[in-house]
C-alpha positions as CSV (number, residue, x, y, z in Angstrom):
1,M,0.0,0.0,0.0
2,L,2.8,2.4,0.8
3,N,4.5,1.6,-2.5
4,R,1.4,2.8,-4.3
5,Y,1.6,6.3,-2.7
6,V,5.3,6.5,-3.4
7,S,4.7,5.6,-7.1
8,L,1.8,8.1,-7.3
9,G,4.0,10.8,-5.7
10,A,6.8,10.1,-8.2
11,C,4.5,10.2,-11.1
12,L,3.0,13.5,-10.0
13,C,6.4,15.0,-9.6
14,L,7.4,13.8,-13.1
15,I,4.2,15.2,-14.6
16,A,4.7,18.5,-12.9
17,S,8.3,18.7,-14.1
18,V,7.3,17.9,-17.7
19,T,4.4,20.4,-17.6
20,A,6.7,23.1,-16.2
21,L,9.3,22.4,-18.9
22,G,6.6,22.6,-21.6
23,Q,5.5,26.0,-20.4
24,S,8.9,27.6,-20.6
25,N,9.2,31.0,-22.3
26,Q,7.9,30.6,-25.9
27,G,9.1,34.1,-26.9
28,T,8.1,37.7,-26.4
29,G,4.5,38.8,-27.2
30,Y,3.8,42.3,-28.3
31,V,0.8,44.6,-28.5
32,F,1.2,47.3,-31.2
33,E,-0.3,50.7,-31.6
34,L,-0.8,51.3,-35.3
35,P,-2.2,54.2,-37.4
36,G,-4.4,51.9,-39.4
37,A,-5.3,51.3,-43.0
38,G,-6.4,54.3,-45.1
39,T,-4.5,56.8,-43.0
40,S,-1.4,58.8,-43.9
41,G,0.3,57.8,-40.6
42,S,3.3,55.6,-40.6
43,Q,4.5,55.6,-37.0
44,F,3.9,52.6,-34.8
45,Q,5.1,51.6,-31.3
46,G,4.9,48.4,-29.4
47,F,4.5,47.1,-25.8
48,I,5.4,43.8,-24.3
49,Y,2.0,42.1,-23.8
50,N,2.4,41.6,-20.1
51,G,4.4,44.8,-19.4
52,G,3.4,48.0,-17.7
53,F,2.2,49.9,-20.8
54,L,3.5,53.2,-19.3
55,S,6.2,53.6,-21.9
56,P,6.6,51.6,-25.1
57,D,9.2,48.8,-25.2
58,I,9.5,49.5,-29.0
59,P,9.8,53.2,-29.4
60,S,8.0,55.0,-32.2
61,T,9.2,53.5,-35.5
62,T,8.3,54.4,-39.1
63,G,6.7,51.8,-41.3
64,P,4.8,52.1,-44.5
65,L,2.0,54.6,-44.9
66,G,-1.2,53.4,-43.3
67,T,0.6,50.7,-41.2
68,S,-2.2,48.3,-40.4
69,Q,-0.7,44.9,-39.6
70,I,2.5,43.4,-38.2
71,I,3.2,39.7,-39.0
72,P,6.0,38.0,-37.1
73,K,7.9,34.9,-38.4
74,P,7.1,32.1,-36.0
75,D,10.8,32.0,-34.9
76,G,10.8,35.7,-34.1
77,S,13.7,36.4,-36.5
78,K,11.8,38.9,-38.7
79,F,8.6,41.0,-38.7
80,Y,6.6,42.0,-41.8
81,V,4.9,45.4,-41.5
82,L,2.0,45.9,-43.9
83,G,0.4,49.2,-44.9
84,N,-1.1,51.1,-47.8
85,G,2.4,52.0,-48.8
86,G,3.6,48.5,-49.2
87,L,5.3,45.8,-47.2
88,E,8.5,46.3,-45.2
89,T,10.7,44.0,-43.1
90,F,12.1,44.6,-39.7
91,D,14.5,42.7,-37.5
92,P,13.7,41.6,-33.9
93,T,14.9,45.0,-32.6
94,F,12.5,46.7,-35.0
95,T,15.3,48.2,-37.1
96,K,14.0,48.5,-40.6
97,Q,15.8,46.2,-43.1
98,P,17.2,47.8,-46.2
99,G,14.4,48.6,-48.7
100,A,10.9,47.3,-49.0
101,V,9.9,43.9,-50.4
102,N,10.3,44.5,-54.2
103,G,8.2,43.2,-57.0
104,I,4.7,43.7,-55.7
105,T,2.5,45.7,-58.0
106,G,-0.3,47.8,-56.6
107,S,-1.3,48.2,-52.9
108,V,-0.7,45.4,-50.5
109,C,-4.2,44.6,-49.2
110,V,-3.8,41.5,-47.0
111,A,-1.0,39.1,-46.0
112,T,-0.5,36.0,-43.8
113,I,2.4,33.8,-43.0
114,T,2.4,30.0,-43.1
115,P,2.6,28.3,-39.6
116,D,6.1,26.9,-40.5
117,G,7.3,30.4,-41.4
118,K,8.6,29.5,-44.8
119,Y,6.1,31.6,-46.9
120,L,4.3,34.9,-46.8
121,L,1.1,35.0,-48.8
122,V,0.3,38.5,-50.1
123,G,-2.8,39.8,-51.8
124,A,-2.3,43.1,-53.8
125,A,-4.6,45.1,-56.0
126,A,-4.8,48.6,-57.5
127,T,-7.3,49.4,-54.7
128,C,-8.0,47.2,-51.7
129,G,-11.5,45.9,-51.0
130,Q,-14.0,45.0,-53.6
131,S,-11.8,45.2,-56.6
132,T,-12.2,44.0,-60.1
133,S,-8.8,42.2,-60.1
134,S,-6.0,41.4,-57.8
135,A,-2.8,39.4,-57.6
136,L,-1.4,36.7,-55.3
137,Y,2.3,36.9,-54.4
138,I,4.1,34.1,-52.5
139,L,7.3,35.3,-50.8
140,D,10.1,33.0,-49.6
141,T,10.7,34.4,-46.1
142,S,14.4,33.3,-46.0
143,T,15.2,35.6,-48.9
144,D,12.2,37.9,-49.2
145,T,12.0,37.2,-52.9
146,I,8.8,36.5,-54.8
147,L,8.5,32.9,-56.0
148,T,7.5,32.2,-59.5
149,N,3.8,32.7,-59.5
150,T,1.7,30.7,-61.9
151,V,-1.6,32.0,-60.6
152,P,-3.2,34.3,-63.2
153,A,-4.8,37.6,-62.3
154,L,-7.7,37.0,-60.1
155,T,-11.2,38.3,-60.5
156,G,-12.1,40.3,-57.4
157,G,-10.0,41.6,-54.5
158,I,-8.2,39.2,-52.1
159,I,-9.7,39.8,-48.7
160,G,-8.3,37.0,-46.6
161,F,-6.3,33.8,-46.3
162,A,-6.4,30.6,-44.3
163,V,-3.6,28.1,-44.0
164,S,-3.6,24.6,-42.8
165,P,-1.7,24.0,-39.5
166,D,0.8,21.8,-41.4
167,S,1.4,24.6,-44.0
168,S,0.6,22.3,-46.9
169,T,-2.6,24.0,-48.1
170,A,-3.8,27.6,-48.3
171,W,-7.2,29.0,-49.1
172,M,-7.8,32.5,-50.5
173,L,-11.1,34.4,-50.1
174,T,-11.8,36.8,-53.0
175,D,-14.6,39.3,-53.2
176,S,-15.8,40.5,-56.6
177,P,-18.8,42.6,-57.3
178,S,-20.6,39.5,-58.8
179,S,-19.5,36.5,-56.8
180,P,-17.2,36.0,-53.7
181,S,-15.3,32.8,-53.8
182,V,-12.8,30.6,-51.9
183,T,-9.8,29.3,-54.0
């Protein structure tokens, strides 16, 4: 009977140790203050999500005009900042990397990164929203170059993406004046 309690105690200690190890720091989380899409602002600042919020941990930084979204690589090695004025990359200290991502035609409307961090999916159009045509760009995040894109011009504006957890499949939601669709 005593051995049962010792075994139970040992198992509970082992489970507690594994649980504590599994909950180790998974990285830094941020809350950003952004000017928003459609504005002429380009300044943004960030706070560590469980910090004091009295002064920014990431001081005011300049991104593209209308900065509206910040997308981190899952490993925290790079951040993509999306705005009306395009797409720019920043390192983990939020120092802007040289130049914007080149080769995207039109305004960057929406973007998402695959869970494995290998690809950034970008939807661009002449005007964001309900557009007559748009383009899909797939960027290799290790080089920030656009991969050869065999997807022809799309009817309607790209308004969202969904990516499978294993990064093997992506879905794109387009919104055209006549018929929204998922591709």
